[in-house]
PDB file with one MODEL, atoms N, CA, C and O in Angstrom:
MODEL        1
ATOM      1  N   UNK A   1     -84.583 -13.894 -22.936  1.00  0.00           N
ATOM      2  CA  UNK A   1     -83.740 -13.530 -22.288  1.00  0.00           C
ATOM      3  C   UNK A   1     -83.589 -12.733 -20.906  1.00  0.00           C
ATOM      4  O   UNK A   1     -83.504 -11.548 -21.228  1.00  0.00           O
ATOM      5  N   UNK A   2     -83.522 -12.841 -19.613  1.00  0.00           N
ATOM      6  CA  UNK A   2     -83.899 -12.509 -18.444  1.00  0.00           C
ATOM      7  C   UNK A   2     -82.678 -11.256 -18.164  1.00  0.00           C
ATOM      8  O   UNK A   2     -81.474 -11.471 -18.310  1.00  0.00           O
ATOM      9  N   UNK A   3     -83.147 -10.187 -17.821  1.00  0.00           N
ATOM     10  CA  UNK A   3     -81.832  -9.164 -17.292  1.00  0.00           C
ATOM     11  C   UNK A   3     -82.193  -9.084 -15.795  1.00  0.00           C
ATOM     12  O   UNK A   3     -83.370  -8.969 -15.451  1.00  0.00           O
ATOM     13  N   UNK A   4     -80.990  -9.156 -14.737  1.00  0.00           N
ATOM     14  CA  UNK A   4     -81.336  -9.316 -13.319  1.00  0.00           C
ATOM     15  C   UNK A   4     -80.645  -7.758 -13.095  1.00  0.00           C
ATOM     16  O   UNK A   4     -79.488  -7.524 -13.446  1.00  0.00           O
ATOM     17  N   UNK A   5     -81.478  -6.792 -12.495  1.00  0.00           N
ATOM     18  CA  UNK A   5     -80.837  -5.403 -12.080  1.00  0.00           C
ATOM     19  C   UNK A   5     -79.898  -6.003 -11.181  1.00  0.00           C
ATOM     20  O   UNK A   5     -79.916  -7.070 -10.567  1.00  0.00           O
ATOM     21  N   UNK A   6     -78.790  -4.740 -11.272  1.00  0.00           N
ATOM     22  CA  UNK A   6     -77.723  -4.816 -10.315  1.00  0.00           C
ATOM     23  C   UNK A   6     -77.645  -3.644  -9.528  1.00  0.00           C
ATOM     24  O   UNK A   6     -77.594  -2.541 -10.073  1.00  0.00           O
ATOM     25  N   UNK A   7     -77.632  -3.781  -8.219  1.00  0.00           N
ATOM     26  CA  UNK A   7     -77.869  -2.896  -7.141  1.00  0.00           C
ATOM     27  C   UNK A   7     -75.990  -1.848  -7.061  1.00  0.00           C
ATOM     28  O   UNK A   7     -74.901  -2.214  -6.618  1.00  0.00           O
ATOM     29  N   UNK A   8     -76.271  -1.011  -7.477  1.00  0.00           N
ATOM     30  CA  UNK A   8     -75.239  -0.174  -7.787  1.00  0.00           C
ATOM     31  C   UNK A   8     -74.978   0.593  -5.563  1.00  0.00           C
ATOM     32  O   UNK A   8     -75.888   0.927  -4.804  1.00  0.00           O
ATOM     33  N   UNK A   9     -73.915   0.586  -5.362  1.00  0.00           N
ATOM     34  CA  UNK A   9     -73.875   1.383  -4.295  1.00  0.00           C
ATOM     35  C   UNK A   9     -73.981   3.032  -4.684  1.00  0.00           C
ATOM     36  O   UNK A   9     -73.665   3.593  -5.733  1.00  0.00           O
ATOM     37  N   UNK A  10     -74.547   3.588  -3.435  1.00  0.00           N
ATOM     38  CA  UNK A  10     -74.768   5.037  -3.560  1.00  0.00           C
ATOM     39  C   UNK A  10     -73.758   5.918  -2.899  1.00  0.00           C
ATOM     40  O   UNK A  10     -73.396   5.799  -1.729  1.00  0.00           O
ATOM     41  N   UNK A  11     -73.204   7.090  -4.014  1.00  0.00           N
ATOM     42  CA  UNK A  11     -72.262   7.724  -3.591  1.00  0.00           C
ATOM     43  C   UNK A  11     -72.151   8.123  -2.231  1.00  0.00           C
ATOM     44  O   UNK A  11     -73.297   8.251  -1.798  1.00  0.00           O
ATOM     45  N   UNK A  12     -71.354   8.366  -1.401  1.00  0.00           N
ATOM     46  CA  UNK A  12     -71.216   8.906   0.053  1.00  0.00           C
ATOM     47  C   UNK A  12     -71.636   9.980  -0.009  1.00  0.00           C
ATOM     48  O   UNK A  12     -71.002  10.600  -0.862  1.00  0.00           O
ATOM     49  N   UNK A  13     -72.510  10.665   0.518  1.00  0.00           N
ATOM     50  CA  UNK A  13     -72.795  12.191   0.435  1.00  0.00           C
ATOM     51  C   UNK A  13     -71.774  12.787   1.242  1.00  0.00           C
ATOM     52  O   UNK A  13     -71.172  12.042   2.015  1.00  0.00           O
ATOM     53  N   UNK A  14     -71.461  14.059   1.194  1.00  0.00           N
ATOM     54  CA  UNK A  14     -70.024  14.214   1.762  1.00  0.00           C
ATOM     55  C   UNK A  14     -70.799  15.620   2.735  1.00  0.00           C
ATOM     56  O   UNK A  14     -71.624  16.388   2.240  1.00  0.00           O
ATOM     57  N   UNK A  15     -70.347  15.689   4.032  1.00  0.00           N
ATOM     58  CA  UNK A  15     -71.207  16.934   4.816  1.00  0.00           C
ATOM     59  C   UNK A  15     -70.114  17.885   4.369  1.00  0.00           C
ATOM     60  O   UNK A  15     -68.953  17.757   3.980  1.00  0.00           O
ATOM     61  N   UNK A  16     -71.402  19.434   4.694  1.00  0.00           N
ATOM     62  CA  UNK A  16     -70.899  20.153   4.305  1.00  0.00           C
ATOM     63  C   UNK A  16     -69.555  20.777   4.805  1.00  0.00           C
ATOM     64  O   UNK A  16     -68.866  21.584   4.181  1.00  0.00           O
ATOM     65  N   UNK A  17     -69.263  20.157   6.278  1.00  0.00           N
ATOM     66  CA  UNK A  17     -68.259  20.246   6.953  1.00  0.00           C
ATOM     67  C   UNK A  17     -66.847  19.908   6.511  1.00  0.00           C
ATOM     68  O   UNK A  17     -65.887  20.678   6.548  1.00  0.00           O
ATOM     69  N   UNK A  18     -66.854  18.536   6.052  1.00  0.00           N
ATOM     70  CA  UNK A  18     -66.029  17.654   5.021  1.00  0.00           C
ATOM     71  C   UNK A  18     -65.679  18.861   4.155  1.00  0.00           C
ATOM     72  O   UNK A  18     -64.532  19.302   4.226  1.00  0.00           O
ATOM     73  N   UNK A  19     -66.634  19.474   3.284  1.00  0.00           N
ATOM     74  CA  UNK A  19     -66.442  20.234   2.155  1.00  0.00           C
ATOM     75  C   UNK A  19     -65.691  21.641   2.374  1.00  0.00           C
ATOM     76  O   UNK A  19     -64.986  22.166   1.513  1.00  0.00           O
ATOM     77  N   UNK A  20     -65.860  21.998   3.225  1.00  0.00           N
ATOM     78  CA  UNK A  20     -65.745  23.052   3.941  1.00  0.00           C
ATOM     79  C   UNK A  20     -63.863  23.335   4.015  1.00  0.00           C
ATOM     80  O   UNK A  20     -63.126  24.145   3.453  1.00  0.00           O
ATOM     81  N   UNK A  21     -63.634  22.268   4.956  1.00  0.00           N
ATOM     82  CA  UNK A  21     -62.473  21.646   5.086  1.00  0.00           C
ATOM     83  C   UNK A  21     -61.889  21.635   3.953  1.00  0.00           C
ATOM     84  O   UNK A  21     -60.805  22.214   3.891  1.00  0.00           O
ATOM     85  N   UNK A  22     -62.362  21.060   2.885  1.00  0.00           N
ATOM     86  CA  UNK A  22     -61.245  20.254   1.864  1.00  0.00           C
ATOM     87  C   UNK A  22     -61.240  21.945   0.823  1.00  0.00           C
ATOM     88  O   UNK A  22     -60.172  22.247   0.290  1.00  0.00           O
ATOM     89  N   UNK A  23     -62.268  22.740   0.667  1.00  0.00           N
ATOM     90  CA  UNK A  23     -61.824  24.027   0.123  1.00  0.00           C
ATOM     91  C   UNK A  23     -60.833  24.844   0.886  1.00  0.00           C
ATOM     92  O   UNK A  23     -59.761  25.186   0.388  1.00  0.00           O
ATOM     93  N   UNK A  24     -61.131  25.093   1.869  1.00  0.00           N
ATOM     94  CA  UNK A  24     -60.047  26.044   2.539  1.00  0.00           C
ATOM     95  C   UNK A  24     -58.871  25.279   2.573  1.00  0.00           C
ATOM     96  O   UNK A  24     -57.882  26.010   2.623  1.00  0.00           O
ATOM     97  N   UNK A  25     -58.616  24.117   2.564  1.00  0.00           N
ATOM     98  CA  UNK A  25     -57.351  23.433   2.464  1.00  0.00           C
ATOM     99  C   UNK A  25     -56.434  23.824   1.142  1.00  0.00           C
ATOM    100  O   UNK A  25     -55.260  24.159   0.983  1.00  0.00           O
ATOM    101  N   UNK A  26     -57.668  23.592   0.203  1.00  0.00           N
ATOM    102  CA  UNK A  26     -57.312  24.172  -1.053  1.00  0.00           C
ATOM    103  C   UNK A  26     -56.630  25.254  -1.377  1.00  0.00           C
ATOM    104  O   UNK A  26     -55.600  25.405  -2.035  1.00  0.00           O
ATOM    105  N   UNK A  27     -57.321  25.978  -0.841  1.00  0.00           N
ATOM    106  CA  UNK A  27     -57.447  27.622  -1.312  1.00  0.00           C
ATOM    107  C   UNK A  27     -56.175  28.206  -0.623  1.00  0.00           C
ATOM    108  O   UNK A  27     -55.591  29.167  -1.122  1.00  0.00           O
ATOM    109  N   UNK A  28     -55.606  27.407   0.933  1.00  0.00           N
ATOM    110  CA  UNK A  28     -54.836  28.090   1.796  1.00  0.00           C
ATOM    111  C   UNK A  28     -52.973  27.146   1.050  1.00  0.00           C
ATOM    112  O   UNK A  28     -51.827  27.550   1.245  1.00  0.00           O
ATOM    113  N   UNK A  29     -53.301  26.228   0.461  1.00  0.00           N
ATOM    114  CA  UNK A  29     -52.387  25.974  -0.188  1.00  0.00           C
ATOM    115  C   UNK A  29     -51.708  26.207  -1.306  1.00  0.00           C
ATOM    116  O   UNK A  29     -50.530  26.072  -1.634  1.00  0.00           O
ATOM    117  N   UNK A  30     -52.964  26.694  -1.985  1.00  0.00           N
ATOM    118  CA  UNK A  30     -52.932  27.224  -3.678  1.00  0.00           C
ATOM    119  C   UNK A  30     -51.557  28.424  -3.548  1.00  0.00           C
ATOM    120  O   UNK A  30     -51.297  29.171  -2.604  1.00  0.00           O
ATOM    121  N   UNK A  31     -51.040  28.305  -4.507  1.00  0.00           N
ATOM    122  CA  UNK A  31     -49.483  29.561  -4.643  1.00  0.00           C
ATOM    123  C   UNK A  31     -50.187  30.428  -5.326  1.00  0.00           C
ATOM    124  O   UNK A  31     -49.683  31.480  -4.931  1.00  0.00           O
ATOM    125  N   UNK A  32     -51.080  30.749  -6.150  1.00  0.00           N
ATOM    126  CA  UNK A  32     -51.784  32.021  -6.599  1.00  0.00           C
ATOM    127  C   UNK A  32     -52.744  32.695  -5.772  1.00  0.00           C
ATOM    128  O   UNK A  32     -52.696  33.925  -5.760  1.00  0.00           O
ATOM    129  N   UNK A  33     -53.854  31.935  -4.879  1.00  0.00           N
ATOM    130  CA  UNK A  33     -54.602  32.377  -4.329  1.00  0.00           C
ATOM    131  C   UNK A  33     -54.233  32.748  -2.762  1.00  0.00           C
ATOM    132  O   UNK A  33     -54.525  33.797  -2.187  1.00  0.00           O
ATOM    133  N   UNK A  34     -53.410  31.448  -2.140  1.00  0.00           N
ATOM    134  CA  UNK A  34     -52.832  32.196  -0.837  1.00  0.00           C
ATOM    135  C   UNK A  34     -53.931  32.457  -0.236  1.00  0.00           C
ATOM    136  O   UNK A  34     -53.977  33.658   0.031  1.00  0.00           O
ATOM    137  N   UNK A  35     -55.028  31.777   0.175  1.00  0.00           N
ATOM    138  CA  UNK A  35     -56.560  31.716   0.843  1.00  0.00           C
ATOM    139  C   UNK A  35     -56.521  32.792   2.240  1.00  0.00           C
ATOM    140  O   UNK A  35     -57.370  32.739   3.131  1.00  0.00           O
ATOM    141  N   UNK A  36     -55.645  33.523   2.228  1.00  0.00           N
ATOM    142  CA  UNK A  36     -55.931  34.614   3.542  1.00  0.00           C
ATOM    143  C   UNK A  36     -57.009  35.251   3.511  1.00  0.00           C
ATOM    144  O   UNK A  36     -57.569  35.190   4.606  1.00  0.00           O
ATOM    145  N   UNK A  37     -57.873  36.164   2.344  1.00  0.00           N
ATOM    146  CA  UNK A  37     -58.503  36.976   2.823  1.00  0.00           C
ATOM    147  C   UNK A  37     -59.965  36.380   2.609  1.00  0.00           C
ATOM    148  O   UNK A  37     -61.015  37.022   2.634  1.00  0.00           O
ATOM    149  N   UNK A  38     -59.816  35.109   2.408  1.00  0.00           N
ATOM    150  CA  UNK A  38     -61.140  34.593   1.800  1.00  0.00           C
ATOM    151  C   UNK A  38     -62.053  33.302   3.130  1.00  0.00           C
ATOM    152  O   UNK A  38     -61.830  32.304   3.815  1.00  0.00           O
ATOM    153  N   UNK A  39     -62.851  34.038   2.860  1.00  0.00           N
ATOM    154  CA  UNK A  39     -63.931  32.833   3.913  1.00  0.00           C
ATOM    155  C   UNK A  39     -65.181  31.876   3.130  1.00  0.00           C
ATOM    156  O   UNK A  39     -65.880  32.528   2.354  1.00  0.00           O
ATOM    157  N   UNK A  40     -65.403  30.899   3.220  1.00  0.00           N
ATOM    158  CA  UNK A  40     -65.920  29.966   3.089  1.00  0.00           C
ATOM    159  C   UNK A  40     -66.952  29.543   4.110  1.00  0.00           C
ATOM    160  O   UNK A  40     -66.769  29.143   5.260  1.00  0.00           O
ATOM    161  N   UNK A  41     -68.458  29.780   3.212  1.00  0.00           N
ATOM    162  CA  UNK A  41     -69.491  29.027   3.675  1.00  0.00           C
ATOM    163  C   UNK A  41     -69.782  27.975   2.958  1.00  0.00           C
ATOM    164  O   UNK A  41     -69.540  27.881   1.755  1.00  0.00           O
ATOM    165  N   UNK A  42     -70.471  26.872   3.847  1.00  0.00           N
ATOM    166  CA  UNK A  42     -71.254  25.733   3.042  1.00  0.00           C
ATOM    167  C   UNK A  42     -72.540  25.590   3.344  1.00  0.00           C
ATOM    168  O   UNK A  42     -72.815  25.912   4.500  1.00  0.00           O
ATOM    169  N   UNK A  43     -73.843  25.031   2.364  1.00  0.00           N
ATOM    170  CA  UNK A  43     -74.870  24.992   2.831  1.00  0.00           C
ATOM    171  C   UNK A  43     -75.577  24.034   1.925  1.00  0.00           C
ATOM    172  O   UNK A  43     -76.039  24.455   0.865  1.00  0.00           O
ATOM    173  N   UNK A  44     -75.701  22.730   2.278  1.00  0.00           N
ATOM    174  CA  UNK A  44     -76.565  21.416   1.228  1.00  0.00           C
ATOM    175  C   UNK A  44     -75.107  21.248  -0.227  1.00  0.00           C
ATOM    176  O   UNK A  44     -75.453  20.848  -1.339  1.00  0.00           O
ATOM    177  N   UNK A  45     -74.121  21.486  -0.044  1.00  0.00           N
ATOM    178  CA  UNK A  45     -72.951  21.237  -1.044  1.00  0.00           C
ATOM    179  C   UNK A  45     -72.878  23.110  -1.933  1.00  0.00           C
ATOM    180  O   UNK A  45     -71.953  23.545  -2.619  1.00  0.00           O
ATOM    181  N   UNK A  46     -73.818  23.619  -1.667  1.00  0.00           N
ATOM    182  CA  UNK A  46     -73.326  24.654  -2.291  1.00  0.00           C
ATOM    183  C   UNK A  46     -72.156  25.908  -1.931  1.00  0.00           C
ATOM    184  O   UNK A  46     -72.204  26.596  -0.911  1.00  0.00           O
ATOM    185  N   UNK A  47     -71.535  25.981  -2.573  1.00  0.00           N
ATOM    186  CA  UNK A  47     -70.404  27.022  -1.360  1.00  0.00           C
ATOM    187  C   UNK A  47     -69.820  28.489  -1.946  1.00  0.00           C
ATOM    188  O   UNK A  47     -69.400  28.739  -3.076  1.00  0.00           O
ATOM    189  N   UNK A  48     -69.919  29.194  -1.006  1.00  0.00           N
ATOM    190  CA  UNK A  48     -69.839  30.969  -1.132  1.00  0.00           C
ATOM    191  C   UNK A  48     -68.866  30.954  -0.806  1.00  0.00           C
ATOM    192  O   UNK A  48     -68.619  30.306   0.211  1.00  0.00           O
ATOM    193  N   UNK A  49     -67.784  31.670  -1.509  1.00  0.00           N
ATOM    194  CA  UNK A  49     -66.913  32.477  -1.211  1.00  0.00           C
ATOM    195  C   UNK A  49     -66.787  33.818  -0.925  1.00  0.00           C
ATOM    196  O   UNK A  49     -67.095  34.614  -1.812  1.00  0.00           O
ATOM    197  N   UNK A  50     -66.322  34.302   0.339  1.00  0.00           N
ATOM    198  CA  UNK A  50     -66.783  36.223   0.448  1.00  0.00           C
ATOM    199  C   UNK A  50     -65.214  36.149   0.816  1.00  0.00           C
ATOM    200  O   UNK A  50     -64.439  35.291   1.239  1.00  0.00           O
ATOM    201  N   UNK A  51     -65.162  37.427   0.452  1.00  0.00           N
ATOM    202  CA  UNK A  51     -63.695  38.224   1.229  1.00  0.00           C
ATOM    203  C   UNK A  51     -63.165  39.332  -0.063  1.00  0.00           C
ATOM    204  O   UNK A  51     -63.770  39.789  -1.033  1.00  0.00           O
ATOM    205  N   UNK A  52     -61.943  39.485   0.369  1.00  0.00           N
ATOM    206  CA  UNK A  52     -61.469  40.031  -0.810  1.00  0.00           C
ATOM    207  C   UNK A  52     -59.970  39.568  -1.053  1.00  0.00           C
ATOM    208  O   UNK A  52     -59.211  39.160  -0.174  1.00  0.00           O
ATOM    209  N   UNK A  53     -59.615  39.738  -2.717  1.00  0.00           N
ATOM    210  CA  UNK A  53     -58.130  39.319  -2.961  1.00  0.00           C
ATOM    211  C   UNK A  53     -57.853  40.519  -3.889  1.00  0.00           C
ATOM    212  O   UNK A  53     -58.603  41.429  -4.241  1.00  0.00           O
ATOM    213  N   UNK A  54     -56.459  40.242  -4.210  1.00  0.00           N
ATOM    214  CA  UNK A  54     -55.663  41.527  -4.755  1.00  0.00           C
ATOM    215  C   UNK A  54     -55.905  41.566  -6.371  1.00  0.00           C
ATOM    216  O   UNK A  54     -56.267  42.453  -7.145  1.00  0.00           O
ATOM    217  N   UNK A  55     -55.472  39.953  -6.547  1.00  0.00           N
ATOM    218  CA  UNK A  55     -56.215  39.939  -7.918  1.00  0.00           C
ATOM    219  C   UNK A  55     -57.235  39.534  -8.698  1.00  0.00           C
ATOM    220  O   UNK A  55     -58.111  38.877  -8.136  1.00  0.00           O
ATOM    221  N   UNK A  56     -57.367  39.794 -10.038  1.00  0.00           N
ATOM    222  CA  UNK A  56     -59.017  38.993 -10.966  1.00  0.00           C
ATOM    223  C   UNK A  56     -58.422  37.393 -10.603  1.00  0.00           C
ATOM    224  O   UNK A  56     -59.062  36.581  -9.935  1.00  0.00           O
ATOM    225  N   UNK A  57     -57.137  37.152 -11.165  1.00  0.00           N
ATOM    226  CA  UNK A  57     -56.762  35.788 -11.268  1.00  0.00           C
ATOM    227  C   UNK A  57     -56.875  34.969 -10.260  1.00  0.00           C
ATOM    228  O   UNK A  57     -56.967  33.754 -10.436  1.00  0.00           O
ATOM    229  N   UNK A  58     -56.886  35.768  -8.565  1.00  0.00           N
ATOM    230  CA  UNK A  58     -57.032  34.868  -7.624  1.00  0.00           C
ATOM    231  C   UNK A  58     -58.553  34.575  -7.426  1.00  0.00           C
ATOM    232  O   UNK A  58     -58.912  33.429  -7.155  1.00  0.00           O
ATOM    233  N   UNK A  59     -59.472  35.618  -7.561  1.00  0.00           N
ATOM    234  CA  UNK A  59     -60.736  35.298  -7.522  1.00  0.00           C
ATOM    235  C   UNK A  59     -61.031  34.052  -8.671  1.00  0.00           C
ATOM    236  O   UNK A  59     -61.619  33.107  -8.145  1.00  0.00           O
ATOM    237  N   UNK A  60     -60.842  33.924  -9.626  1.00  0.00           N
ATOM    238  CA  UNK A  60     -61.066  32.890 -11.113  1.00  0.00           C
ATOM    239  C   UNK A  60     -60.734  31.707 -10.508  1.00  0.00           C
ATOM    240  O   UNK A  60     -61.615  30.869 -10.313  1.00  0.00           O
ATOM    241  N   UNK A  61     -59.168  31.433 -10.056  1.00  0.00           N
ATOM    242  CA  UNK A  61     -59.249  30.323  -9.381  1.00  0.00           C
ATOM    243  C   UNK A  61     -59.429  30.023  -8.199  1.00  0.00           C
ATOM    244  O   UNK A  61     -59.082  28.880  -7.901  1.00  0.00           O
ATOM    245  N   UNK A  62     -59.950  30.789  -7.226  1.00  0.00           N
ATOM    246  CA  UNK A  62     -60.151  30.393  -6.033  1.00  0.00           C
ATOM    247  C   UNK A  62     -61.815  29.550  -6.424  1.00  0.00           C
ATOM    248  O   UNK A  62     -62.269  28.613  -5.767  1.00  0.00           O
ATOM    249  N   UNK A  63     -62.400  30.104  -7.478  1.00  0.00           N
ATOM    250  CA  UNK A  63     -63.627  29.174  -7.402  1.00  0.00           C
ATOM    251  C   UNK A  63     -63.361  28.160  -8.442  1.00  0.00           C
ATOM    252  O   UNK A  63     -64.227  27.405  -8.884  1.00  0.00           O
ATOM    253  N   UNK A  64     -61.922  28.180  -8.875  1.00  0.00           N
ATOM    254  CA  UNK A  64     -61.916  26.606  -9.637  1.00  0.00           C
ATOM    255  C   UNK A  64     -61.524  25.679  -9.023  1.00  0.00           C
ATOM    256  O   UNK A  64     -61.889  24.538  -9.308  1.00  0.00           O
ATOM    257  N   UNK A  65     -60.653  25.954  -7.990  1.00  0.00           N
ATOM    258  CA  UNK A  65     -59.926  25.405  -7.013  1.00  0.00           C
ATOM    259  C   UNK A  65     -61.756  24.663  -5.972  1.00  0.00           C
ATOM    260  O   UNK A  65     -62.214  23.529  -5.829  1.00  0.00           O
ATOM    261  N   UNK A  66     -62.041  25.515  -5.689  1.00  0.00           N
ATOM    262  CA  UNK A  66     -63.635  25.167  -4.671  1.00  0.00           C
ATOM    263  C   UNK A  66     -64.540  24.078  -5.695  1.00  0.00           C
ATOM    264  O   UNK A  66     -65.161  23.148  -5.180  1.00  0.00           O
ATOM    265  N   UNK A  67     -64.542  24.333  -7.419  1.00  0.00           N
ATOM    266  CA  UNK A  67     -65.875  23.425  -7.878  1.00  0.00           C
ATOM    267  C   UNK A  67     -64.791  22.019  -8.244  1.00  0.00           C
ATOM    268  O   UNK A  67     -65.379  21.187  -8.935  1.00  0.00           O
ATOM    269  N   UNK A  68     -63.303  21.625  -7.889  1.00  0.00           N
ATOM    270  CA  UNK A  68     -62.981  20.533  -8.235  1.00  0.00           C
ATOM    271  C   UNK A  68     -62.979  19.829  -6.976  1.00  0.00           C
ATOM    272  O   UNK A  68     -62.364  18.763  -6.995  1.00  0.00           O
ATOM    273  N   UNK A  69     -63.670  20.261  -5.573  1.00  0.00           N
ATOM    274  CA  UNK A  69     -63.892  19.540  -4.490  1.00  0.00           C
ATOM    275  C   UNK A  69     -64.574  18.722  -4.423  1.00  0.00           C
ATOM    276  O   UNK A  69     -65.532  19.075  -5.112  1.00  0.00           O
ATOM    277  N   UNK A  70     -64.801  17.619  -3.968  1.00  0.00           N
ATOM    278  CA  UNK A  70     -65.546  16.373  -4.064  1.00  0.00           C
ATOM    279  C   UNK A  70     -67.282  16.743  -3.484  1.00  0.00           C
ATOM    280  O   UNK A  70     -67.172  16.798  -2.260  1.00  0.00           O
ATOM    281  N   UNK A  71     -68.215  16.907  -3.720  1.00  0.00           N
ATOM    282  CA  UNK A  71     -69.496  17.098  -3.147  1.00  0.00           C
ATOM    283  C   UNK A  71     -70.180  18.416  -3.403  1.00  0.00           C
ATOM    284  O   UNK A  71     -71.354  18.657  -3.120  1.00  0.00           O
ATOM    285  N   UNK A  72     -69.335  19.232  -3.959  1.00  0.00           N
ATOM    286  CA  UNK A  72     -69.625  20.813  -4.568  1.00  0.00           C
ATOM    287  C   UNK A  72     -70.434  20.704  -5.412  1.00  0.00           C
ATOM    288  O   UNK A  72     -70.197  20.354  -6.568  1.00  0.00           O
ATOM    289  N   UNK A  73     -71.658  21.029  -4.887  1.00  0.00           N
ATOM    290  CA  UNK A  73     -72.947  21.535  -6.465  1.00  0.00           C
ATOM    291  C   UNK A  73     -72.699  22.940  -7.342  1.00  0.00           C
ATOM    292  O   UNK A  73     -72.817  23.026  -8.564  1.00  0.00           O
ATOM    293  N   UNK A  74     -72.372  23.887  -6.540  1.00  0.00           N
ATOM    294  CA  UNK A  74     -72.460  24.845  -7.142  1.00  0.00           C
ATOM    295  C   UNK A  74     -71.416  25.701  -6.247  1.00  0.00           C
ATOM    296  O   UNK A  74     -71.076  25.305  -5.132  1.00  0.00           O
ATOM    297  N   UNK A  75     -70.837  27.143  -6.929  1.00  0.00           N
ATOM    298  CA  UNK A  75     -69.845  27.675  -6.272  1.00  0.00           C
ATOM    299  C   UNK A  75     -70.450  29.169  -6.361  1.00  0.00           C
ATOM    300  O   UNK A  75     -70.359  29.623  -7.501  1.00  0.00           O
ATOM    301  N   UNK A  76     -70.992  29.958  -5.508  1.00  0.00           N
ATOM    302  CA  UNK A  76     -71.292  31.396  -5.744  1.00  0.00           C
ATOM    303  C   UNK A  76     -70.231  32.131  -5.370  1.00  0.00           C
ATOM    304  O   UNK A  76     -69.940  32.093  -4.174  1.00  0.00           O
ATOM    305  N   UNK A  77     -69.470  32.903  -6.213  1.00  0.00           N
ATOM    306  CA  UNK A  77     -68.025  33.508  -5.825  1.00  0.00           C
ATOM    307  C   UNK A  77     -68.131  35.161  -5.845  1.00  0.00           C
ATOM    308  O   UNK A  77     -68.138  35.856  -6.861  1.00  0.00           O
ATOM    309  N   UNK A  78     -68.227  35.702  -4.227  1.00  0.00           N
ATOM    310  CA  UNK A  78     -68.707  36.895  -4.567  1.00  0.00           C
ATOM    311  C   UNK A  78     -67.469  37.524  -3.519  1.00  0.00           C
ATOM    312  O   UNK A  78     -67.620  38.271  -2.552  1.00  0.00           O
ATOM    313  N   UNK A  79     -66.171  36.928  -4.089  1.00  0.00           N
ATOM    314  CA  UNK A  79     -64.979  37.716  -3.782  1.00  0.00           C
ATOM    315  C   UNK A  79     -64.986  39.066  -4.383  1.00  0.00           C
ATOM    316  O   UNK A  79     -65.338  39.163  -5.558  1.00  0.00           O
ATOM    317  N   UNK A  80     -64.621  40.179  -3.684  1.00  0.00           N
ATOM    318  CA  UNK A  80     -64.257  41.264  -4.598  1.00  0.00           C
ATOM    319  C   UNK A  80     -62.648  41.502  -4.906  1.00  0.00           C
ATOM    320  O   UNK A  80     -61.794  40.742  -4.449  1.00  0.00           O
ATOM    321  N   UNK A  81     -62.407  42.370  -5.535  1.00  0.00           N
ATOM    322  CA  UNK A  81     -60.834  42.262  -6.455  1.00  0.00           C
ATOM    323  C   UNK A  81     -60.666  43.644  -5.635  1.00  0.00           C
ATOM    324  O   UNK A  81     -61.597  44.443  -5.734  1.00  0.00           O
ATOM    325  N   UNK A  82     -59.626  43.971  -4.882  1.00  0.00           N
ATOM    326  CA  UNK A  82     -59.156  45.401  -4.501  1.00  0.00           C
ATOM    327  C   UNK A  82     -57.622  45.348  -4.355  1.00  0.00           C
ATOM    328  O   UNK A  82     -57.305  44.630  -3.407  1.00  0.00           O
ATOM    329  N   UNK A  83     -56.824  45.760  -4.851  1.00  0.00           N
ATOM    330  CA  UNK A  83     -55.424  46.161  -4.891  1.00  0.00           C
ATOM    331  C   UNK A  83     -55.090  46.884  -3.417  1.00  0.00           C
ATOM    332  O   UNK A  83     -55.353  47.966  -2.892  1.00  0.00           O
ATOM    333  N   UNK A  84     -54.489  45.881  -3.112  1.00  0.00           N
ATOM    334  CA  UNK A  84     -53.393  46.456  -1.348  1.00  0.00           C
ATOM    335  C   UNK A  84     -52.913  47.523  -1.925  1.00  0.00           C
ATOM    336  O   UNK A  84     -52.706  47.422  -3.134  1.00  0.00           O
ATOM    337  N   UNK A  85     -52.593  48.860  -1.240  1.00  0.00           N
ATOM    338  CA  UNK A  85     -52.297  50.248  -1.396  1.00  0.00           C
ATOM    339  C   UNK A  85     -51.061  50.029  -0.081  1.00  0.00           C
ATOM    340  O   UNK A  85     -51.025  49.563   1.057  1.00  0.00           O
ATOM    341  N   UNK A  86     -50.111  50.699  -1.075  1.00  0.00           N
ATOM    342  CA  UNK A  86     -49.068  51.161  -0.347  1.00  0.00           C
ATOM    343  C   UNK A  86     -49.029  51.628   0.681  1.00  0.00           C
ATOM    344  O   UNK A  86     -49.651  52.690   0.679  1.00  0.00           O
ATOM    345  N   UNK A  87     -48.354  51.252   2.174  1.00  0.00           N
ATOM    346  CA  UNK A  87     -48.253  51.991   3.454  1.00  0.00           C
ATOM    347  C   UNK A  87     -47.759  52.968   3.189  1.00  0.00           C
ATOM    348  O   UNK A  87     -46.979  52.785   2.255  1.00  0.00           O
ATOM    349  N   UNK A  88     -47.788  54.292   3.617  1.00  0.00           N
ATOM    350  CA  UNK A  88     -47.186  55.807   3.552  1.00  0.00           C
ATOM    351  C   UNK A  88     -45.505  55.503   3.871  1.00  0.00           C
ATOM    352  O   UNK A  88     -44.704  56.437   3.904  1.00  0.00           O
TER     353      UNK A  88
ENDMDL
END
């Protein structure tokens, strides 16, 4: 019996710019994260989140959302949690 190799198409490489835009969109449209104070950097599919959020759950959720974006290889979550202080 002879097996014939089947060439499967390579998955399309997702650009860092596309990843950046998709991560930003997910963060800004999420009701928990609200994306405001989060900066997103992408290098070779590795997403780094910078900035400050008010709650730990926002930090965790931002990382989960970024990981779900197609093309993301890794997420470095450098977000800081700092509750907003009330103005006097």
